[in-house]
N, C-alpha and C positions, 0 to 999 in steps of 0.2 A: 598186306594188312587188310583185314576185313572192313567193309564199308560200314561206317557208324550210322550215317544218316541215309538209310536206304530209300526212304520215301522222297527225300529231297534230291538224291542222286538220280532217281528215276525220272526226273524232269520237272518236278515242282519248283526246284531252286531257280531254274532258268526263267520261270514265269514271274519271279520277283524283280523289282527294280534294283538297280545297283545300290541305291541308298538302303533299301531293305536288307539286301545281302550283307553289305558292310556293317550295318547296325547289328545284325546277328553275329557276324564274325567278332565285332567289338564286344558283344555280350560274353562270348566265350573267352576273349582276351582278358576282360575284367575278372572273370571267374578264375582264370589261370593265374593272374597276377596276385589275387587275394587269397588263394587257397594255401593252407599251411600243410595239409596232409599230402605227402609226396605221391601217393597213388592217385588221389583225386586231382592233384595238380597236373600230373601227366595225362590223365583222362581229358581234362579241360584243354590242354595244349593239343592233344590229338584231334579233338572235335574242332577246335579253332582252325588248325591247319587243313583239315578236311574241308571245312566250309570255305576257306580261302581258295583251296584248289578247285572247288566247284565254281566259285566266282570267276576264277581265271579261265576255266573251261567255257563258261557262259559268255565271256566277253573277249573274243579273239582279236587279234591285231594289236594296235598301239595300246589299247586298254589293258590287254593281257601283259604287255611288257611292264607297264606301270604297276599293275597288281603283283607281278613277280618281284618287283623291287620292294613292294610293301611286305610280301612274304619273307623276304630276306631281313627286313627291318624288325618284324615282330619278335624275332628270336634274339635280338640284341638288347641287353638290359639298358644300355645308355639311351635308348629311344622310348622307354616306357612312359615317361611323363607326356611327351608330345603325342604319342600314339593314343593315350587315354583321351586327350582333347580331340584328336582326329576322329576317333570312333564315336565320341559323344556327339560331334557335329552331324555324323550320319544318322545316329539314333534320333536326334531332334528333327532332322530332315525327313526321315522315314515316317515319323509320327504325323507330319503335316500332309502326307499323301492321302 
């Protein structure tokens, strides 16, 4: 699969804080959840998963393990409501930086 966020994958993503990274992942998560058009919905999911993979790569060790669990959860519909709050907390945190 081609890289969607080439500039971020080239190193800019790793310069962001974890809060900023997860806020951006959350933004794509919200787009994915709210999108009705199947093509646009799939594109938002692809972007979200790529950003989450970049986040996992930027945080090796125990953080990567927890982020891997988050990656598993985002694709499970029963977690949608709690994940919206989870990502909103990171969005608010990232704005304070």
